[in-house]
N, CA, C and O atoms as a GROMACS GRO file, in nm:
protein
  300
    1MET      N    1   0.135   0.206   0.422
    1MET     CA    2   0.209   0.241   0.304
    1MET      C    3   0.329   0.150   0.292
    1MET      O    4   0.391   0.113   0.392
    2LYS      N    5   0.361   0.114   0.172
    2LYS     CA    6   0.472   0.022   0.150
    2LYS      C    7   0.606   0.092   0.170
    2LYS      O    8   0.621   0.211   0.144
    3ASP      N    9   0.702   0.014   0.216
    3ASP     CA   10   0.836   0.066   0.234
    3ASP      C   11   0.928  -0.008   0.137
    3ASP      O   12   0.964  -0.123   0.160
    4TYR      N   13   0.965   0.058   0.029
    4TYR     CA   14   1.053  -0.004  -0.069
    4TYR      C   15   1.136   0.104  -0.135
    4TYR      O   16   1.105   0.223  -0.127
    5ASN      N   17   1.243   0.060  -0.199
    5ASN     CA   18   1.327   0.154  -0.274
    5ASN      C   19   1.265   0.173  -0.411
    5ASN      O   20   1.230   0.077  -0.479
    6GLU      N   21   1.252   0.296  -0.451
    6GLU     CA   22   1.195   0.329  -0.582
    6GLU      C   23   1.287   0.276  -0.692
    6GLU      O   24   1.407   0.304  -0.689
    7PRO      N   25   1.234   0.200  -0.788
    7PRO     CA   26   1.318   0.151  -0.898
    7PRO      C   27   1.366   0.266  -0.984
    7PRO      O   28   1.304   0.372  -0.989
    8SER      N   29   1.477   0.245  -1.053
    8SER     CA   30   1.532   0.349  -1.141
    8SER      C   31   1.438   0.371  -1.259
    8SER      O   32   1.355   0.285  -1.290
    9GLU      N   33   1.450   0.484  -1.324
    9GLU     CA   34   1.367   0.514  -1.441
    9GLU      C   35   1.389   0.411  -1.551
    9GLU      O   36   1.295   0.373  -1.620
   10GLU      N   37   1.512   0.366  -1.566
   10GLU     CA   38   1.543   0.266  -1.668
   10GLU      C   39   1.470   0.135  -1.639
   10GLU      O   40   1.412   0.073  -1.728
   11THR      N   41   1.472   0.093  -1.513
   11THR     CA   42   1.403  -0.029  -1.472
   11THR      C   43   1.253  -0.015  -1.491
   11THR      O   44   1.188  -0.106  -1.542
   12LYS      N   45   1.197   0.099  -1.451
   12LYS     CA   46   1.053   0.123  -1.469
   12LYS      C   47   1.015   0.112  -1.617
   12LYS      O   48   0.917   0.047  -1.651
   13ASN      N   49   1.094   0.176  -1.704
   13ASN     CA   50   1.065   0.173  -1.848
   13ASN      C   51   1.074   0.031  -1.903
   13ASN      O   52   0.991  -0.008  -1.986
   14GLU      N   53   1.173  -0.045  -1.858
   14GLU     CA   54   1.185  -0.184  -1.902
   14GLU      C   55   1.061  -0.263  -1.862
   14GLU      O   56   1.005  -0.336  -1.945
   15TRP      N   57   1.018  -0.250  -1.736
   15TRP     CA   58   0.902  -0.322  -1.688
   15TRP      C   59   0.777  -0.282  -1.765
   15TRP      O   60   0.700  -0.367  -1.809
   16GLU      N   61   0.756  -0.152  -1.781
   16GLU     CA   62   0.634  -0.102  -1.844
   16GLU      C   63   0.627  -0.137  -1.992
   16GLU      O   64   0.518  -0.157  -2.046
   17ASN      N   65   0.742  -0.145  -2.058
   17ASN     CA   66   0.745  -0.172  -2.202
   17ASN      C   67   0.759  -0.320  -2.235
   17ASN      O   68   0.753  -0.357  -2.353
   18ASP      N   69   0.778  -0.405  -2.136
   18ASP     CA   70   0.792  -0.549  -2.160
   18ASP      C   71   0.654  -0.610  -2.182
   18ASP      O   72   0.570  -0.607  -2.092
   19PRO      N   73   0.628  -0.664  -2.301
   19PRO     CA   74   0.495  -0.720  -2.329
   19PRO      C   75   0.460  -0.839  -2.239
   19PRO      O   76   0.342  -0.870  -2.222
   20ASP      N   77   0.559  -0.905  -2.181
   20ASP     CA   78   0.531  -1.017  -2.091
   20ASP      C   79   0.466  -0.972  -1.961
   20ASP      O   80   0.406  -1.053  -1.891
   21ASN      N   81   0.476  -0.843  -1.928
   21ASN     CA   82   0.416  -0.789  -1.806
   21ASN      C   83   0.273  -0.741  -1.830
   21ASN      O   84   0.210  -0.691  -1.737
   22TRP      N   85   0.223  -0.756  -1.950
   22TRP     CA   86   0.087  -0.711  -1.982
   22TRP      C   87   0.004  -0.830  -2.027
   22TRP      O   88   0.035  -0.894  -2.128
   23ILE      N   89  -0.100  -0.860  -1.953
   23ILE     CA   90  -0.190  -0.970  -1.988
   23ILE      C   91  -0.292  -0.914  -2.086
   23ILE      O   92  -0.361  -0.817  -2.056
   24TRP      N   93  -0.301  -0.976  -2.203
   24TRP     CA   94  -0.388  -0.933  -2.312
   24TRP      C   95  -0.363  -0.787  -2.352
   24TRP      O   96  -0.450  -0.724  -2.412
   25GLY      N   97  -0.248  -0.734  -2.320
   25GLY     CA   98  -0.215  -0.597  -2.354
   25GLY      C   99  -0.287  -0.492  -2.272
   25GLY      O  100  -0.271  -0.372  -2.297
   26MET      N  101  -0.366  -0.535  -2.172
   26MET     CA  102  -0.447  -0.441  -2.095
   26MET      C  103  -0.418  -0.443  -1.946
   26MET      O  104  -0.428  -0.339  -1.881
   27PHE      N  105  -0.383  -0.558  -1.892
   27PHE     CA  106  -0.368  -0.573  -1.748
   27PHE      C  107  -0.221  -0.587  -1.712
   27PHE      O  108  -0.154  -0.681  -1.756
   28TYR      N  109  -0.170  -0.494  -1.631
   28TYR     CA  110  -0.030  -0.496  -1.590
   28TYR      C  111  -0.013  -0.592  -1.474
   28TYR      O  112  -0.076  -0.576  -1.370
   29TYR      N  113   0.072  -0.693  -1.494
   29TYR     CA  114   0.098  -0.794  -1.391
   29TYR      C  115   0.249  -0.818  -1.384
   29TYR      O  116   0.306  -0.886  -1.470
   30ASN      N  117   0.311  -0.760  -1.282
   30ASN     CA  118   0.455  -0.776  -1.265
   30ASN      C  119   0.488  -0.790  -1.116
   30ASN      O  120   0.492  -0.690  -1.044
   31PRO      N  121   0.511  -0.913  -1.070
   31PRO     CA  122   0.542  -0.934  -0.928
   31PRO      C  123   0.672  -0.868  -0.884
   31PRO      O  124   0.690  -0.841  -0.765
   32LYS      N  125   0.762  -0.841  -0.976
   32LYS     CA  126   0.890  -0.776  -0.941
   32LYS      C  127   0.873  -0.628  -0.912
   32LYS      O  128   0.955  -0.568  -0.843
   33ASP      N  129   0.766  -0.568  -0.965
   33ASP     CA  130   0.742  -0.425  -0.952
   33ASP      C  131   0.671  -0.398  -0.820
   33ASP      O  132   0.557  -0.443  -0.802
   34PRO      N  133   0.734  -0.325  -0.727
   34PRO     CA  134   0.670  -0.300  -0.597
   34PRO      C  135   0.562  -0.191  -0.602
   34PRO      O  136   0.490  -0.173  -0.504
   35ARG      N  137   0.551  -0.120  -0.713
   35ARG     CA  138   0.452  -0.012  -0.722
   35ARG      C  139   0.313  -0.069  -0.738
   35ARG      O  140   0.292  -0.166  -0.811
   36SER      N  141   0.216  -0.008  -0.670
   36SER     CA  142   0.077  -0.051  -0.681
   36SER      C  143   0.013   0.005  -0.807
   36SER      O  144  -0.072  -0.059  -0.869
   37TYR      N  145   0.054   0.124  -0.846
   37TYR     CA  146  -0.003   0.190  -0.963
   37TYR      C  147   0.109   0.238  -1.053
   37TYR      O  148   0.213   0.286  -1.006
   38ILE      N  149   0.087   0.224  -1.183
   38ILE     CA  150   0.184   0.269  -1.282
   38ILE      C  151   0.112   0.359  -1.382
   38ILE      O  152  -0.010   0.349  -1.397
   39PRO      N  153   0.186   0.446  -1.451
   39PRO     CA  154   0.120   0.526  -1.556
   39PRO      C  155   0.073   0.435  -1.669
   39PRO      O  156   0.139   0.337  -1.702
   40ARG      N  157  -0.040   0.469  -1.729
   40ARG     CA  158  -0.089   0.391  -1.843
   40ARG      C  159   0.006   0.404  -1.960
   40ARG      O  160   0.093   0.492  -1.962
   41LYS      N  161  -0.012   0.316  -2.058
   41LYS     CA  162   0.074   0.322  -2.178
   41LYS      C  163   0.062   0.457  -2.246
   41LYS      O  164   0.161   0.513  -2.292
   42ILE      N  165  -0.061   0.511  -2.251
   42ILE     CA  166  -0.082   0.646  -2.300
   42ILE      C  167  -0.092   0.733  -2.175
   42ILE      O  168  -0.195   0.735  -2.109
   43LYS      N  169   0.014   0.804  -2.143
   43LYS     CA  170   0.030   0.873  -2.014
   43LYS      C  171  -0.086   0.967  -1.982
   43LYS      O  172  -0.118   0.986  -1.864
   44GLU      N  173  -0.149   1.026  -2.083
   44GLU     CA  174  -0.256   1.122  -2.062
   44GLU      C  175  -0.383   1.057  -2.005
   44GLU      O  176  -0.472   1.127  -1.956
   45LEU      N  177  -0.392   0.924  -2.010
   45LEU     CA  178  -0.512   0.855  -1.965
   45LEU      C  179  -0.508   0.816  -1.818
   45LEU      O  180  -0.601   0.752  -1.769
   46GLY      N  181  -0.403   0.853  -1.746
   46GLY     CA  182  -0.400   0.830  -1.602
   46GLY      C  183  -0.311   0.716  -1.559
   46GLY      O  184  -0.202   0.695  -1.611
   47TRP      N  185  -0.361   0.641  -1.460
   47TRP     CA  186  -0.283   0.537  -1.394
   47TRP      C  187  -0.350   0.402  -1.409
   47TRP      O  188  -0.469   0.392  -1.440
   48HIS      N  189  -0.270   0.297  -1.388
   48HIS     CA  190  -0.317   0.160  -1.402
   48HIS      C  191  -0.270   0.079  -1.283
   48HIS      O  192  -0.162   0.104  -1.229
   49SER      N  193  -0.348  -0.018  -1.240
   49SER     CA  194  -0.313  -0.103  -1.125
   49SER      C  195  -0.215  -0.212  -1.166
   49SER      O  196  -0.217  -0.262  -1.278
   50ASN      N  197  -0.128  -0.247  -1.072
   50ASN     CA  198  -0.042  -0.364  -1.088
   50ASN      C  199  -0.117  -0.481  -1.024
   50ASN      O  200  -0.127  -0.488  -0.902
   51TYR      N  201  -0.168  -0.571  -1.105
   51TYR     CA  202  -0.252  -0.680  -1.055
   51TYR      C  203  -0.172  -0.788  -0.984
   51TYR      O  204  -0.231  -0.884  -0.934
   52ALA      N  205  -0.042  -0.776  -0.977
   52ALA     CA  206   0.040  -0.870  -0.900
   52ALA      C  207   0.049  -0.826  -0.754
   52ALA      O  208   0.098  -0.902  -0.671
   53ASP      N  209   0.003  -0.708  -0.723
   53ASP     CA  210   0.008  -0.655  -0.586
   53ASP      C  211  -0.112  -0.706  -0.508
   53ASP      O  212  -0.226  -0.675  -0.543
   54PRO      N  213  -0.089  -0.783  -0.400
   54PRO     CA  214  -0.201  -0.839  -0.323
   54PRO      C  215  -0.295  -0.732  -0.267
   54PRO      O  216  -0.415  -0.756  -0.257
   55GLU      N  217  -0.243  -0.617  -0.230
   55GLU     CA  218  -0.329  -0.509  -0.179
   55GLU      C  219  -0.427  -0.463  -0.285
   55GLU      O  220  -0.543  -0.435  -0.254
   56ASN      N  221  -0.383  -0.455  -0.409
   56ASN     CA  222  -0.472  -0.413  -0.518
   56ASN      C  223  -0.582  -0.515  -0.541
   56ASN      O  224  -0.696  -0.478  -0.567
   57ILE      N  225  -0.549  -0.642  -0.531
   57ILE     CA  226  -0.649  -0.747  -0.551
   57ILE      C  227  -0.758  -0.735  -0.443
   57ILE      O  228  -0.876  -0.751  -0.473
   58ILE      N  229  -0.718  -0.709  -0.321
   58ILE     CA  230  -0.815  -0.693  -0.212
   58ILE      C  231  -0.905  -0.572  -0.238
   58ILE      O  232  -1.026  -0.580  -0.220
   59ILE      N  233  -0.846  -0.461  -0.279
   59ILE     CA  234  -0.922  -0.339  -0.308
   59ILE      C  235  -1.020  -0.363  -0.422
   59ILE      O  236  -1.136  -0.323  -0.413
   60ILE      N  237  -0.976  -0.427  -0.528
   60ILE     CA  238  -1.062  -0.455  -0.642
   60ILE      C  239  -1.176  -0.549  -0.601
   60ILE      O  240  -1.291  -0.528  -0.641
   61ALA      N  241  -1.145  -0.652  -0.523
   61ALA     CA  242  -1.249  -0.745  -0.477
   61ALA      C  243  -1.353  -0.672  -0.391
   61ALA      O  244  -1.472  -0.699  -0.403
   62LEU      N  245  -1.308  -0.582  -0.304
   62LEU     CA  246  -1.402  -0.505  -0.221
   62LEU      C  247  -1.491  -0.415  -0.306
   62LEU      O  248  -1.611  -0.404  -0.280
   63MET      N  249  -1.433  -0.351  -0.408
   63MET     CA  250  -1.513  -0.265  -0.495
   63MET      C  251  -1.619  -0.346  -0.570
   63MET      O  252  -1.734  -0.303  -0.581
   64VAL      N  253  -1.580  -0.463  -0.623
   64VAL     CA  254  -1.674  -0.548  -0.695
   64VAL      C  255  -1.784  -0.594  -0.599
   64VAL      O  256  -1.902  -0.595  -0.636
   65ALA      N  257  -1.747  -0.633  -0.477
   65ALA     CA  258  -1.846  -0.676  -0.378
   65ALA      C  259  -1.944  -0.564  -0.345
   65ALA      O  260  -2.064  -0.588  -0.333
   66MET      N  261  -1.894  -0.441  -0.330
   66MET     CA  262  -1.981  -0.328  -0.301
   66MET      C  263  -2.079  -0.303  -0.415
   66MET      O  264  -2.197  -0.276  -0.392
   67ILE      N  265  -2.031  -0.312  -0.537
   67ILE     CA  266  -2.119  -0.293  -0.653
   67ILE      C  267  -2.227  -0.401  -0.657
   67ILE      O  268  -2.344  -0.371  -0.682
   68LEU      N  269  -2.188  -0.526  -0.632
   68LEU     CA  270  -2.285  -0.635  -0.632
   68LEU      C  271  -2.389  -0.616  -0.522
   68LEU      O  272  -2.508  -0.641  -0.543
   69VAL      N  273  -2.346  -0.573  -0.405
   69VAL     CA  274  -2.440  -0.548  -0.295
   69VAL      C  275  -2.538  -0.436  -0.333
   69VAL      O  276  -2.658  -0.447  -0.307
   70LEU      N  277  -2.487  -0.330  -0.392
   70LEU     CA  278  -2.575  -0.220  -0.434
   70LEU      C  279  -2.675  -0.266  -0.539
   70LEU      O  280  -2.791  -0.225  -0.536
   71ILE      N  281  -2.632  -0.351  -0.630
   71ILE     CA  282  -2.724  -0.403  -0.733
   71ILE      C  283  -2.832  -0.489  -0.668
   71ILE      O  284  -2.949  -0.479  -0.703
   72MET      N  285  -2.791  -0.574  -0.573
   72MET     CA  286  -2.888  -0.660  -0.505
   72MET      C  287  -2.987  -0.580  -0.420
   72MET      O  288  -3.105  -0.615  -0.413
   73LEU      N  289  -2.941  -0.474  -0.357
   73LEU     CA  290  -3.028  -0.390  -0.274
   73LEU      C  291  -3.125  -0.306  -0.358
   73LEU      O  292  -3.232  -0.269  -0.309
   74SER      N  293  -3.089  -0.278  -0.481
   74SER     CA  294  -3.175  -0.192  -0.564
   74SER      C  295  -3.291  -0.269  -0.625
   74SER      O  296  -3.379  -0.209  -0.685
   75LYS      N  297  -3.292  -0.401  -0.611
   75LYS     CA  298  -3.403  -0.481  -0.669
   75LYS      C  299  -3.522  -0.486  -0.578
   75LYS      O  300  -3.623  -0.548  -0.612
   0.00000   0.00000   0.00000
């Protein structure tokens, strides 16, 4: 688990609402944000990954690899 100081609510809102932190309006990428997951723009839809977090990239790559292996094994 990461050890960091939780950013203030004001800082979180600035980061989440800054269009420069959203690639194509869908992918949250903010290297300054230490959080791995943030609430989606529409809060009722759950959480979203911070793609600037190296741990998230590893997790996503492993999930994609597992799906590809399952597809290859099912043939």
